[in-house]
C-alpha positions as CSV (number, residue, x, y, z in Angstrom):
1,M,0.0,0.0,0.0
2,T,1.3,3.4,-0.9
3,T,2.2,5.9,1.9
4,I,-0.6,8.3,0.9
5,A,-3.2,5.4,0.8
6,S,-1.9,4.1,4.1
7,S,-2.1,7.5,5.8
8,I,-5.7,8.0,4.5
9,N,-6.5,4.5,5.9
10,K,-5.3,5.7,9.3
11,L,-7.6,8.7,9.1
12,F,-10.5,6.4,8.2
13,W,-9.9,3.9,11.1
14,G,-9.1,6.7,13.6
15,L,-12.3,8.6,12.9
16,L,-14.3,5.3,12.9
17,L,-13.0,4.6,16.4
18,V,-14.0,8.1,17.4
19,L,-17.5,7.5,16.0
20,L,-18.0,4.2,17.8
21,D,-19.1,4.6,21.4
22,V,-18.9,1.2,23.1
23,K,-19.5,1.2,26.8
24,I,-19.7,-1.7,29.3
25,N,-20.9,-0.7,32.8
26,Q,-20.2,3.0,32.0
27,L,-16.6,2.1,30.9
28,D,-15.8,3.3,27.4
29,I,-13.8,0.4,25.9
30,L,-13.0,2.4,22.8
31,P,-12.1,5.8,24.1
32,D,-11.8,8.6,21.6
33,I,-8.2,9.2,22.5
34,I,-7.2,6.0,20.6
35,G,-8.9,7.1,17.5
36,Y,-7.5,10.6,17.6
37,L,-4.0,9.3,18.1
38,I,-4.4,7.2,15.0
39,V,-5.6,10.3,13.1
40,V,-2.6,12.2,14.3
41,S,-0.3,9.4,13.0
42,G,-2.0,9.6,9.6
43,L,-1.9,13.4,9.4
44,N,1.8,13.3,10.4
45,Q,2.5,11.3,7.3
46,L,0.3,13.5,5.1
47,Q,1.6,16.8,6.5
48,P,4.3,17.3,3.8
49,H,1.6,17.2,1.1
50,S,-0.5,20.1,2.2
51,K,-0.6,22.9,4.8
52,Y,-4.2,21.8,5.6
53,F,-2.9,18.6,7.0
54,L,-0.7,20.5,9.5
55,K,-3.8,22.5,10.6
56,A,-5.8,19.3,10.9
57,K,-2.9,17.7,12.9
58,I,-2.9,20.6,15.4
59,L,-6.6,20.2,16.0
60,A,-6.3,16.4,16.3
61,N,-3.6,16.9,19.0
62,I,-5.9,19.2,20.8
63,L,-8.7,16.6,20.6
64,V,-6.4,14.0,22.0
65,F,-6.2,16.1,25.2
66,V,-9.9,16.9,25.1
67,S,-10.7,13.2,24.8
68,I,-8.5,12.6,27.9
69,A,-10.8,15.0,29.9
70,A,-13.9,13.3,28.5
71,I,-12.7,9.9,29.9
72,F,-13.0,11.4,33.4
73,Q,-16.4,13.0,33.1
74,A,-19.2,11.8,35.3
75,P,-21.5,9.0,34.1
76,D,-24.3,9.7,31.8
77,I,-27.5,11.0,33.4
78,P,-30.9,9.7,32.1
79,I,-33.0,12.5,30.5
80,S,-35.7,11.9,33.1
81,E,-33.2,12.8,35.9
82,F,-31.5,15.7,34.1
83,V,-31.6,18.9,36.1
84,P,-30.1,22.1,34.6
85,S,-27.1,23.1,36.7
86,N,-23.7,24.7,36.4
87,Y,-22.2,21.2,35.8
88,S,-24.7,20.3,33.1
89,L,-24.1,23.7,31.4
90,F,-20.4,23.0,31.5
91,V,-20.9,19.5,30.0
92,L,-23.0,21.0,27.2
93,L,-20.4,23.7,26.5
94,F,-17.6,21.1,26.6
95,S,-19.5,18.9,24.2
96,T,-20.2,21.8,21.8
97,A,-16.6,22.9,21.9
98,S,-15.2,19.4,21.2
99,G,-17.8,19.0,18.4
100,L,-16.6,22.3,16.8
101,L,-13.0,21.1,17.0
102,H,-13.9,17.8,15.4
103,I,-15.8,19.6,12.6
104,A,-12.8,21.9,12.0
105,L,-10.5,18.8,11.9
106,I,-12.7,17.2,9.2
107,F,-12.7,20.6,7.3
108,F,-8.9,20.8,7.1
109,A,-8.4,17.1,6.5
110,V,-10.8,17.1,3.6
111,H,-9.3,20.3,2.2
112,G,-5.9,18.7,2.4
113,L,-7.2,15.7,0.5
114,M,-8.8,17.9,-2.1
115,E,-5.5,19.7,-2.7
116,L,-3.8,16.3,-2.9
117,A,-6.4,15.1,-5.4
118,V,-5.8,18.1,-7.7
119,H,-2.1,17.6,-7.5
120,H,-2.5,13.9,-8.6
121,N,-5.0,14.8,-11.3
122,L,-8.0,13.3,-9.5
123,L,-10.3,16.3,-10.3
124,E,-13.6,14.5,-10.1
125,L,-12.8,13.2,-6.6
126,S,-11.9,16.8,-5.6
127,A,-15.3,18.0,-6.9
128,I,-17.1,15.3,-5.0
129,S,-15.2,16.2,-1.9
130,Y,-16.2,19.8,-2.1
131,N,-19.9,18.9,-2.3
132,R,-19.7,16.4,0.5
133,L,-17.8,18.7,2.7
134,A,-20.5,21.5,2.2
135,I,-23.2,19.0,3.2
136,Y,-21.2,17.8,6.2
137,L,-20.6,21.3,7.4
138,V,-24.3,22.5,7.1
139,F,-25.8,19.4,8.8
140,S,-23.1,19.1,11.5
141,F,-23.5,22.7,12.5
142,L,-27.3,22.2,12.6
143,A,-26.9,19.2,14.9
144,L,-24.5,21.1,17.1
145,A,-26.8,24.2,17.2
146,A,-29.6,22.0,18.6
147,I,-27.7,21.1,21.7
148,P,-28.3,24.3,23.7
149,F,-32.1,23.9,23.2
150,I,-31.9,20.8,25.4
151,L,-32.1,23.0,28.5
152,T,-35.2,24.8,27.4
153,I,-37.6,22.1,26.0
154,G,-39.6,19.4,27.7
155,E,-38.3,15.8,28.4
156,T,-40.1,14.2,25.4
157,N,-38.9,16.9,23.0
158,T,-35.4,16.6,24.4
159,I,-35.3,12.9,23.6
160,Y,-36.5,13.5,20.0
161,L,-34.0,16.4,19.6
162,L,-31.1,14.3,20.9
163,L,-32.1,11.4,18.7
164,I,-32.3,13.5,15.6
165,S,-29.0,15.3,16.4
166,V,-27.2,12.0,17.0
167,M,-28.6,10.4,13.8
168,I,-27.6,13.4,11.7
169,G,-24.1,13.3,13.3
170,I,-23.7,9.6,12.6
171,I,-24.9,10.0,8.9
172,M,-22.5,12.9,8.3
173,E,-19.5,11.1,9.9
174,M,-20.3,8.0,7.8
175,M,-20.4,10.2,4.7
176,I,-16.9,11.5,5.4
177,L,-15.6,8.1,6.2
178,L,-16.8,6.8,2.9
179,L,-15.2,9.8,1.2
180,F,-11.9,8.8,2.8
181,R,-12.4,5.3,1.5
182,K,-12.8,6.7,-2.0
183,Y,-9.5,8.6,-1.6
184,R,-7.7,5.5,-0.4
185,G,-9.0,3.5,-3.3
186,A,-8.1,6.2,-5.8
187,F,-4.5,6.4,-4.6
188,L,-4.2,2.6,-4.5
189,C,-5.4,2.5,-8.1
190,Q,-2.9,5.2,-9.2
191,A,-0.1,3.3,-7.5
192,Q,-1.0,0.0,-9.2
193,E,-1.2,1.8,-12.6
194,K,2.3,3.2,-12.0
195,G,3.6,-0.2,-10.8
196,V,4.6,1.1,-7.4
């Protein structure tokens, strides 16, 4: 596998681990830090190819530290027992801030891939990326913008709002992961054509 395809593969697997949230007795067996460390490793290899990868790497490093803090947060509170407080407000702000950092990471990583695609004459892939990134940004910001309303609406509406926000987030992340798979495949094909 070529270095570029291998690096993109690391982005894919790292972000997939971040997306997966597997808990056993409130213990996260796939903490986000593992995923972000894999992402940092992939971006480190891609960094010479575009300035956008360096920006993405800085954000991924910040998210490594943010994800360490997330490991030590209090256990999840059922919606029916949720009481607005300074702590719950802090958790919502923390979640929103980490969500914004993650969106920025995706933004710079995809821009780096687009620049890489243009450099390697994969113009159609770059155009697809532009459209997918625009959709990702719009819907991810909408999902994040819904979070503050959790404090102001009733329990039933909160459950629906959270469910919709989570589903939109998952769909958007999967769309980006599939895009990274396309890039990996395109660079593998190019390497095979050149006999590398």
